[in-house]
Structure formats: C-alpha cells, structure tokens
C-alpha positions as CSV (number, residue, x, y, z in Angstrom):
1,M,116.7,-28.7,-75.6
2,N,114.3,-27.1,-78.0
3,E,112.0,-30.0,-77.6
4,Q,111.9,-29.6,-73.9
5,R,111.1,-25.8,-74.2
6,Q,108.3,-26.7,-76.6
7,H,106.9,-29.2,-74.1
8,N,106.7,-26.6,-71.3
9,D,105.2,-23.8,-73.3
10,P,101.5,-25.0,-73.5
11,P,100.7,-24.6,-69.8
12,S,102.3,-21.1,-69.7
13,T,100.3,-20.1,-72.7
14,L,97.1,-21.4,-71.1
15,R,97.6,-19.4,-67.9
16,L,98.4,-16.3,-69.9
17,A,95.2,-16.7,-71.9
18,I,93.1,-17.1,-68.8
19,L,94.6,-13.9,-67.3
20,R,94.0,-12.0,-70.5
21,F,90.4,-13.2,-70.6
22,A,89.8,-12.2,-67.0
23,F,91.4,-8.8,-67.5
24,R,89.3,-8.1,-70.6
25,N,86.0,-9.2,-68.9
26,L,86.7,-7.6,-65.4
27,P,84.0,-4.9,-65.8
28,R,81.4,-7.6,-66.7
29,L,82.4,-9.8,-63.8
30,A,82.1,-6.8,-61.3
31,L,78.7,-5.9,-62.8
32,L,77.5,-9.5,-62.4
33,L,78.7,-9.5,-58.7
34,L,76.9,-6.3,-58.0
35,I,73.7,-7.7,-59.5
36,L,73.9,-10.7,-57.3
37,L,74.5,-8.6,-54.2
38,G,71.5,-6.4,-55.1
39,I,69.2,-9.4,-55.4
40,I,70.3,-10.7,-52.0
41,L,69.8,-7.3,-50.3
42,A,66.4,-6.9,-51.9
43,G,65.4,-10.2,-50.5
44,L,66.6,-9.2,-47.0
45,I,64.8,-5.8,-47.2
46,D,61.5,-7.5,-48.2
47,R,61.7,-9.9,-45.3
48,Q,62.5,-7.0,-42.8
49,K,59.6,-5.0,-44.2
50,A,57.3,-7.9,-43.7
51,R,58.5,-8.4,-40.1
52,L,58.1,-4.7,-39.2
53,E,54.6,-4.7,-40.7
54,Q,53.6,-7.6,-38.6
55,E,54.9,-5.9,-35.5
56,K,53.1,-2.6,-36.4
57,T,49.9,-4.5,-36.9
58,A,50.3,-6.3,-33.6
59,G,51.1,-3.0,-31.8
60,R,48.1,-1.3,-33.4
61,T,45.9,-4.2,-32.3
62,Q,47.2,-3.9,-28.7
63,A,46.9,-0.1,-28.7
64,E,43.3,-0.4,-29.8
65,K,42.5,-2.5,-26.7
66,P,40.9,-0.2,-24.0
67,V,43.0,0.7,-21.0
68,N,41.5,0.2,-17.5
69,V,41.3,3.6,-15.7
70,V,40.1,5.1,-12.5
71,L,38.4,8.5,-12.7
72,L,38.1,11.3,-10.1
73,E,34.9,13.4,-10.3
74,V,36.3,16.9,-9.6
75,Q,34.3,18.7,-6.8
76,P,34.9,22.0,-5.0
77,S,36.7,21.7,-1.6
78,T,38.9,23.7,0.7
79,I,42.6,23.7,0.1
80,Q,45.3,25.3,2.3
81,D,48.7,26.7,1.5
82,A,50.9,25.8,4.5
83,I,54.6,25.4,5.3
84,N,56.0,22.9,7.7
85,L,59.1,24.1,9.5
86,P,61.3,22.6,12.2
87,G,61.9,24.3,15.6
88,V,63.2,23.8,19.1
89,M,61.5,24.2,22.5
90,E,63.2,26.7,24.8
91,P,62.5,27.5,28.5
92,W,60.4,30.7,29.1
93,I,63.2,32.0,31.4
94,R,66.7,30.7,31.8
95,L,68.1,32.2,35.0
96,E,71.7,32.0,36.2
97,L,71.6,32.4,40.0
98,L,74.8,34.0,41.4
99,A,76.1,34.5,44.9
100,K,75.5,38.0,46.3
101,V,77.7,37.7,49.4
102,H,81.1,36.1,50.3
103,G,81.1,33.0,52.4
104,S,81.1,29.2,52.8
105,I,78.1,27.1,52.0
106,V,76.9,25.3,55.1
107,E,73.7,23.6,53.6
108,V,72.3,22.7,50.2
109,L,68.6,21.8,50.2
110,V,67.9,20.9,46.5
111,Q,69.5,18.8,43.8
112,E,69.6,19.0,40.0
113,G,66.2,18.3,38.6
114,S,64.3,19.6,41.7
115,V,61.1,21.5,41.0
116,V,61.1,24.7,43.1
117,Q,58.7,27.5,43.8
118,Q,59.5,31.1,44.1
119,G,60.9,31.7,47.6
120,D,62.0,28.1,48.3
121,V,65.4,27.9,50.1
122,L,68.1,26.4,47.8
123,A,71.2,26.8,50.0
124,R,72.6,28.6,53.1
125,I,75.9,30.5,53.5
126,E,77.6,30.7,56.9
127,A,76.0,33.7,58.6
128,D,78.0,34.3,61.8
129,D,80.1,37.2,60.5
130,Y,76.9,38.8,59.1
131,I,75.0,38.4,62.3
132,I,77.9,40.1,64.2
133,A,77.9,42.9,61.7
134,L,74.1,43.4,62.0
135,D,74.3,43.5,65.8
136,S,77.0,46.1,65.6
137,A,75.0,48.1,63.1
138,K,71.9,47.9,65.3
139,A,73.8,49.2,68.4
140,A,75.3,52.1,66.4
141,Y,71.8,53.0,65.1
142,S,70.3,52.9,68.6
143,R,73.0,55.1,69.9
144,A,72.6,57.6,67.1
145,K,68.9,57.6,67.4
146,A,69.1,58.3,71.2
147,D,71.5,61.1,70.6
148,Y,69.2,62.6,68.0
149,E,66.2,62.4,70.4
150,R,68.2,64.1,73.2
151,K,69.4,66.9,71.0
152,K,65.9,67.4,69.6
153,A,64.7,68.0,73.2
154,M,67.6,70.3,73.8
155,L,66.8,72.4,70.8
156,S,63.3,73.1,72.2
157,K,65.1,74.6,75.2
158,K,67.4,76.6,73.0
159,T,70.5,74.9,74.5
160,I,71.9,73.8,71.1
161,S,71.7,75.1,67.6
162,Q,69.7,73.9,64.7
163,A,72.9,72.8,62.9
164,D,73.9,70.5,65.8
165,L,70.5,68.8,65.5
166,E,70.8,68.4,61.8
167,L,74.2,66.9,62.2
168,S,72.8,64.4,64.8
169,E,70.0,63.5,62.4
170,T,72.5,62.8,59.6
171,E,74.5,60.5,61.9
172,M,71.3,58.7,62.8
173,L,70.2,58.2,59.2
174,T,73.7,57.0,58.3
175,A,73.6,54.4,61.1
176,K,70.1,53.4,59.9
177,A,71.4,52.8,56.4
178,A,74.3,50.7,57.8
179,M,71.9,48.6,59.8
180,D,69.7,48.1,56.8
181,D,72.7,47.1,54.7
182,A,73.8,44.6,57.4
183,E,70.3,43.1,57.4
184,L,70.3,42.8,53.6
185,R,73.7,41.0,53.7
186,L,72.5,38.6,56.3
187,S,69.4,37.8,54.3
188,R,71.5,37.0,51.3
189,C,73.1,34.2,53.2
190,T,69.9,32.3,52.6
191,I,69.7,31.7,48.8
192,T,66.2,31.3,47.6
193,A,64.5,30.6,44.2
194,P,63.5,33.9,42.5
195,I,61.1,32.1,40.1
196,N,59.1,28.9,39.8
197,G,61.1,26.4,37.8
198,V,63.4,23.4,37.6
199,I,67.0,23.2,38.8
200,R,68.9,22.4,35.6
201,R,72.4,22.8,37.1
202,L,73.5,23.0,40.7
203,D,77.0,24.5,41.4
204,A,76.5,24.9,45.1
205,K,78.2,22.3,47.3
206,T,78.5,22.1,51.0
207,G,81.8,23.6,52.2
208,L,82.3,25.5,48.9
209,L,83.7,29.0,49.5
210,L,81.8,31.5,47.4
211,S,82.8,34.9,46.2
212,I,80.4,37.6,45.0
213,A,79.0,36.7,41.5
214,D,80.1,33.0,41.7
215,P,77.5,30.7,40.1
216,V,75.1,28.9,42.4
217,A,72.6,27.3,40.1
218,E,70.7,27.5,36.9
219,I,66.9,27.6,37.0
220,L,64.6,27.0,34.0
221,Q,61.0,28.2,34.0
222,I,59.1,25.6,32.1
223,D,55.4,26.0,33.1
224,R,55.3,27.8,29.8
225,L,57.8,27.6,27.0
226,K,59.0,29.4,23.9
227,A,58.7,27.5,20.6
228,A,61.4,29.0,18.5
229,V,61.3,28.5,14.7
230,G,63.1,30.2,11.8
231,I,60.9,31.7,9.1
232,P,62.4,32.0,5.5
233,E,62.5,35.4,4.0
234,S,60.0,34.4,1.3
235,D,57.3,33.6,4.0
236,V,57.8,36.6,6.3
237,D,54.9,38.6,4.9
238,A,52.5,35.7,5.3
239,V,53.6,34.8,8.9
240,R,53.9,38.2,10.5
241,G,50.2,38.6,10.7
242,L,49.3,35.2,12.2
243,P,48.1,35.3,15.9
244,E,48.9,31.7,16.5
245,V,50.6,28.6,15.0
246,R,49.8,24.9,15.4
247,I,52.8,22.7,16.3
248,T,53.4,18.9,16.5
249,I,56.0,17.3,18.8
250,P,57.3,14.0,17.4
251,A,59.0,12.9,20.7
252,L,55.6,12.9,22.5
253,A,53.7,10.7,20.0
254,D,53.0,13.7,17.8
255,L,51.5,15.8,20.6
256,E,49.7,18.8,19.1
257,A,49.7,22.2,20.7
258,T,48.8,25.8,19.7
259,G,51.3,28.5,20.3
260,K,50.5,32.2,20.6
261,K,52.8,34.6,18.8
262,Y,55.1,36.2,21.4
263,F,58.0,37.7,19.3
264,F,58.8,38.0,15.7
265,S,62.3,39.2,14.9
266,P,62.6,42.4,12.8
267,A,65.9,41.2,11.3
268,P,67.3,37.8,10.3
269,E,69.0,35.9,13.1
270,T,71.4,33.7,10.9
271,T,73.3,33.9,7.7
272,A,70.6,31.7,6.2
273,R,68.3,34.8,6.5
274,L,65.8,33.1,8.8
275,Y,63.6,35.4,10.9
276,L,63.1,34.1,14.5
277,L,59.5,33.5,15.5
278,E,58.8,32.7,19.1
279,L,55.5,31.1,20.2
280,E,54.2,31.0,23.8
281,I,53.3,27.4,24.7
282,E,51.4,26.6,27.9
283,N,53.1,23.7,29.8
284,R,51.5,23.5,33.2
285,D,51.8,19.8,33.5
286,G,55.5,19.9,32.5
287,V,55.2,17.2,29.8
288,I,57.0,19.2,27.1
289,L,60.7,19.7,27.9
290,P,63.2,22.3,26.7
291,G,65.3,21.1,23.8
292,M,62.6,19.0,22.2
293,F,62.2,19.3,18.4
294,F,58.8,20.2,16.9
295,R,57.2,20.9,13.5
296,A,55.4,24.2,13.0
297,H,52.5,24.1,10.7
298,V,52.3,27.7,9.4
299,L,49.0,28.3,7.5
300,K,49.7,30.9,4.8
301,K,46.5,30.9,2.8
302,T,43.1,29.1,2.7
303,V,41.1,28.8,-0.6
304,R,37.5,27.6,-0.2
305,D,35.5,26.0,-3.1
306,A,38.7,25.3,-4.9
307,L,39.0,22.6,-7.6
308,S,41.9,20.2,-7.0
309,V,43.4,17.0,-8.3
310,P,46.1,14.6,-7.0
311,I,49.5,16.0,-8.0
312,Y,50.4,12.6,-9.5
313,S,47.6,12.9,-12.0
314,V,49.2,16.0,-13.6
315,I,51.5,15.2,-16.6
316,T,54.3,17.6,-17.7
317,R,55.6,17.4,-21.2
318,N,57.5,20.0,-23.2
319,D,56.8,22.8,-20.6
320,E,53.1,21.9,-20.8
321,Q,51.0,20.7,-17.8
322,F,47.8,18.8,-18.5
323,V,45.5,16.1,-17.2
324,F,43.4,13.5,-19.1
325,V,39.7,13.8,-18.8
326,V,37.2,11.3,-20.1
327,R,34.1,12.1,-22.1
328,E,31.9,9.3,-23.5
329,Q,34.7,6.7,-22.8
330,T,37.2,8.7,-24.8
331,V,40.3,10.4,-23.4
332,H,41.0,14.1,-24.0
333,K,44.1,16.0,-23.1
334,Q,43.2,19.1,-20.9
335,P,45.8,21.8,-20.2
336,V,45.6,23.1,-16.7
337,D,47.0,26.0,-14.6
338,L,48.0,25.1,-11.1
339,G,47.9,27.0,-7.8
340,I,48.8,26.1,-4.2
341,L,49.8,22.6,-3.1
342,E,48.6,20.8,0.0
343,K,50.3,17.5,0.7
344,W,49.4,15.4,-2.4
345,R,46.6,17.7,-3.7
346,V,47.2,20.6,-6.1
347,Q,44.8,23.4,-6.9
348,V,43.7,23.8,-10.5
349,T,43.0,27.5,-11.1
350,D,42.1,27.1,-14.8
351,G,41.2,24.3,-17.2
352,L,38.7,22.2,-15.2
353,R,35.1,22.5,-14.1
354,A,33.2,20.9,-11.3
355,G,32.0,17.5,-12.5
356,D,34.9,16.8,-14.9
357,M,36.2,13.2,-14.9
358,V,40.0,13.2,-14.5
359,V,42.0,10.1,-15.0
360,V,43.9,9.4,-11.7
361,E,45.0,5.8,-12.5
362,G,46.2,4.5,-15.9
363,H,46.9,8.0,-17.2
364,R,50.5,7.0,-18.0
365,D,49.3,4.4,-20.6
366,I,46.9,6.5,-22.6
367,E,46.9,9.1,-25.4
368,E,44.6,11.7,-26.9
369,G,41.5,10.1,-28.4
370,Q,42.0,6.6,-27.0
371,Q,39.1,4.5,-25.8
372,V,39.3,3.5,-22.1
373,N,37.5,1.1,-19.8
374,V,36.3,3.0,-16.7
375,V,36.5,0.5,-13.8
376,H,35.8,3.0,-11.0
377,V,34.8,6.6,-10.3
378,I,35.7,8.2,-7.0
379,T,34.9,11.6,-5.5
380,D,37.5,11.4,-2.7
381,P,41.1,11.3,-4.1
382,A,42.1,9.2,-1.0
383,G,39.5,6.5,-2.0
384,P,40.1,3.1,-3.6
385,R,42.1,2.8,-6.8
386,L,43.2,0.0,-9.2
C-alpha cells in the first residue's frame, strides 16, 4: 500500500512544481507576451505608413498634372431681370343673352360655334299675339289723336275749356306710349346678336316656350381677348408701371404676342395674394381661343454694360460665393457679389473686371494656385466647351 502511494507521488509532484514555477514567473511571461505584440504592431504600422506615403506621393503627382479648362473672357453686355408667369386667355366680353318676351320659338338660325355680327338674327319667337296687340294699340292711338285734333279746333272757337283739351292730349300721349310699347314687344320677338362674336352655347330650340329672362344663348367676343395673369405681391411695384407685356402661347407653336395693359387689380384676387393683371390682345384672325394657357414674360429691370457669367461657374462654399480666374496659367479664387439672374446668366456686381478670364469648364477639379491647361477661350457663354 505504501509502495503504491510512493509510486504515484512523482507525477503529482512534477505538476505541482510546474504550476509553482508558472505562478512565480507570471509577470515575466506577461511582459514577454507584450513585447512580442509590440514588435508585431510596430511592423504593421511601418508597412501602413509606407503604403500611405506611396499613395500620397501618387496623389501629389496626379494633382500636379495640369487640368484642362475652358475660359470665358468677361465682356460687358445687357442683362434683364424678368419673371415668367402662367396665365389664361379670356374673351373680351362674355354675354349671356336672355329672352325679353314670353313666347314659343318658331325658328333658330344659328348653331353653337357660329360666328355672328352685331344685328344678325339668331332666333324668332311666335309674334301673332304681339302683332294683334300692336294693331290694337295703333287703333287706340289714332282714335286718341283724332279726338285731340278735334278738341284743339273746338278750343279755338271757345266751345271747350283748356282743361278738356289737356285731358285729350294726355289720353293721346298715353295711347302713343302703349303703341310704342307694343312695337317694342313685337321687335323683341326677333332675337338678334348685340355684339360681334361666337355662339359658345345655344339654349334656344324650335318649339321651346320661353319666359322673360330665360337663357337663349351665350356669345363670346374674341376679336380681341383679355390675357389674365396673377402677379405676386413682391413684383407688384415693378409691374404696375409697365405699359405692355410680351406673352407666348405654347398651344400655338409658341406664338408670341404683345398685350397692352388694360386693368391691374388694386387688391389681391386670391388667398395666394396674387394681383390680377389683364392685358388687351388683338385677335382679329381668331387664331387665339379663350381658355388657352400662355406664359407672360414680365420685364422688371434692364441693366446695360453689365458683367455676367454662367450661373454654373459660380461656386458656393461656407457661405462664400466665388469664381476661379486664370492669370498666367495659374488659378486664383475670386470672391464675387451677384445681382440679377437671366436664364443661365447671372450679373456680377463686384469682384470682376472686363477682360478677366473666368473658368467655366473644369472649375470643379481645381484649387487655388493650381496650374491649368487652357484648351479654349470663349467670349460667348453659349459657345463651344470641352
């Protein structure tokens, strides 16, 4: 038994010795491990530095290569501040024609879309009752007139009083008024066009019984039109003094016309605070139709001998606006103050002089002091580019 215990003791003693050695030397082992890790990390950092240096060198080499640019030689020109607003064509007069007498329609002489002139007959109302009424009124007037003439002769002979004559005259005038009224009613049985225009809507139908004020037709006068456009409050002051405005009608292949100012509203017409501007448009050939949309080109201001550049050549960074100008093949950043905008051109009120060379192509790839390769110089911003 004792011999067996002695036989098993050496391995246990060895393990215990190893554990004691490891525990006693743990700080040294940890320090050694840290040293190894430091050596490995230092090697990795050195390789990363070398790679970054190579990339920086390559980038510097690429940056030093001149960038191809197109320049604009700035020259004075005229620039205009204008607004482009939508509008709708309206007839000069929109007239609702109503029946003035009671009766049945016996004839309709027009149809919807018919062009009519003032005085043209549109329809007729049955007139028999009105003819009878006129004949009766004429007879009454003739009788009253004859009685007046007789009493007038009798007064000269002193056989009647002045009061009797005046009464007879009143009866004659009353009969005359009744006859005139009967003639007017009969004339209203023939419905005529009160203006030149186009029949937009025709309510009259043969056999239709009309009462007074029933609709007969709607007539539009279109030999001249109203071009109605809403003006924003911010532009009222610039627009109110304009005598005319140029318009373009897209539906008619961008037909251009000039409208004379006819009416400018003193108060906004809508909740959007738009002030109504109505322009008079001549339309004798009838090409322009009511309801067509148009664009009004309202010219607010014209600046002559202004310096301008394409709006895309202006760079905005950190609330600063600038362009790049080139002097002796070197780029320089030039701050600018801007004015009015016309399409793709913007006025430069400060920062540039006539003759300055502004980069209009390639300006997104350059920086202050960089060398550039000028491939083209233009004087017209709409000219050829890269």
